[in-house]
N, C-alpha and C positions, 0 to 999 in steps of 0.2 A: 331232413326237412326238404331239401331240394327235390327229392324223389316224389314227395307228396305234391309239390307244386307243379312238377313236370315229370311224369313217369316216363321211363325209357321205353320207347316202342319196340315191338318185334318187327323186323323188316330186313331189308338188305343191309350189308355191312356199311355202305355209304350212308344210309338213312340213320342207322344206329350211331355212327360216328358224328354225323351232323347234330343229331338230337343231344348226344352227350356233350358236344362242344358248346351248344347253347346252354345246357344245364350248368356246366361248370363255369361258363362265362357269367351267367346270372349269379351263381354262388359267389364268384369273385367280386362282382359289382356290389352284391349285398355286403360282403365283408368290408369293402372300401367305404360304402355309405354308412355303415355302422361304426366307422372310425378306427378299424384295424389297419395296420400298416400294409405296405405293398408286399411284404414277405408273406403275409397271410393270403392275399389275393393270388399270388403266384403258386402257393401251396395248394389252394383250393383248385386252381386250374389243372393241377397234375395229380389229384388224388386217385384217379382211376387208371393211371398209367401203370404198366408192369415192367419189371426189370428186363424181361425178354423182348419188349417192344410190342407185345400183343394187347396192350391196354388201349383205353380210349381217353380222350378223343384224338390225340396227336400221334400216338404210336411211339412216344419217346422210349428210349432204351437206356439201360444202365445208368451211368452217372449224369446223363442229360436230364434225368428226373431230379428236380430239386430235392436236396437232402431232407428238408422237413416233410415233404410229401412222402418220401420213402419211409421215414420214421412213423408218420401217422398211418400210412397204409398197413404196416405190419402190426402196429398197436391195434388198429381197427380189426384187422384179420384175426388177431389173437383173441380180442374181445368176442367177436362172433363165434369163433371156434370154441371158446370156453362155454359160451351160452348153449351151444349145440352139443358139444362133446365132452365137456368137463375135463377130466384128467387127460384125455386123449388129444387135447388141443395142441400141445407141443408137437405131436407127430404130424398134424396137419400143417402147421407152420413150417416144420422141417421139410416136409414134402414139397412145399412151394418155394423153397430157397433156390434162387437162381432162375426161377421162372416168374413168379409173381413178385418176389421180394429180393432185395439186395442181400446177397449171401453174407456180407460182413455184418450188416445190421441183424440179420437172422441169427447169426452165430452169437452175437451179444445178447439178443433177446432170449434165446434158448438157454444161455448160461444163467441169465437172471432168473428164468423160470426154474431151472434146476436148483437155484439157491433160494427158492421160496417166494419169488415174485407173485405167483398166482395166489398163494395163500395170503400174502400181505394185501393184495388187492381186494380180497374178499373179507378183510377184517372190518369189524363194526366201527372201529375208530379211524378208518382211513381218511375221512374228510377232515377231521381235526388234525390228524398227523400231517396231512398234506399242507394244510394252512400253516402249521408250525414251521414247516420247512421253507416256506416262501420268504424271500428276503423282504424285510420291512420297507425298504426303499421302493420295492415294486408294488406294494399293496396300495390300491387307490379305490376309494369308494366311488360309485357311480353318482354323477350329479344329475340334476333334472335335465340338463342339456344332453347328457349321455343317453338318458332314457328316451328323450325325444328323437335323437338321431337313430337309435335302434328301431323305435316304432315307425319312423318314416321309412327306414330301409326295408322293414317288413311289409309296409303298405305298398311300396314300389315293387317289391319282389312278388307280392300276391297279385298285383294288377298286371304284371308282365306276362 
């Protein structure tokens, strides 16, 4: 969504870094305005960092990248690779281990793939199976105030 609101320009490295910093900062602000915790905002700020330090916007490296951002990055990368490459997706993820992705998380993700994760993620009943796994104490229906908070956050993000 943030890419639609503010596309990343082609230009010098400094210009790209500045634009990406603005993009992720706005994404983090949106997350906070929408009522998500500070962990989500920190994760959003680091979503495009890379294990080898060649990511944007801060050039964080290795374990300096928040753990949730590392997990989301590999899950997102796997999702994109599956959409483009199907069965070959695991090879793409493996090739990026230690450069784009945390090698330990990559190893865990590839083991899950080898044990049927991709097949499970494509199952028709995935949504209901996921809901069934969620602890009941975590389930919360959105209130009218929650909807207003998200609408306001989207309005601010769209105007920025």
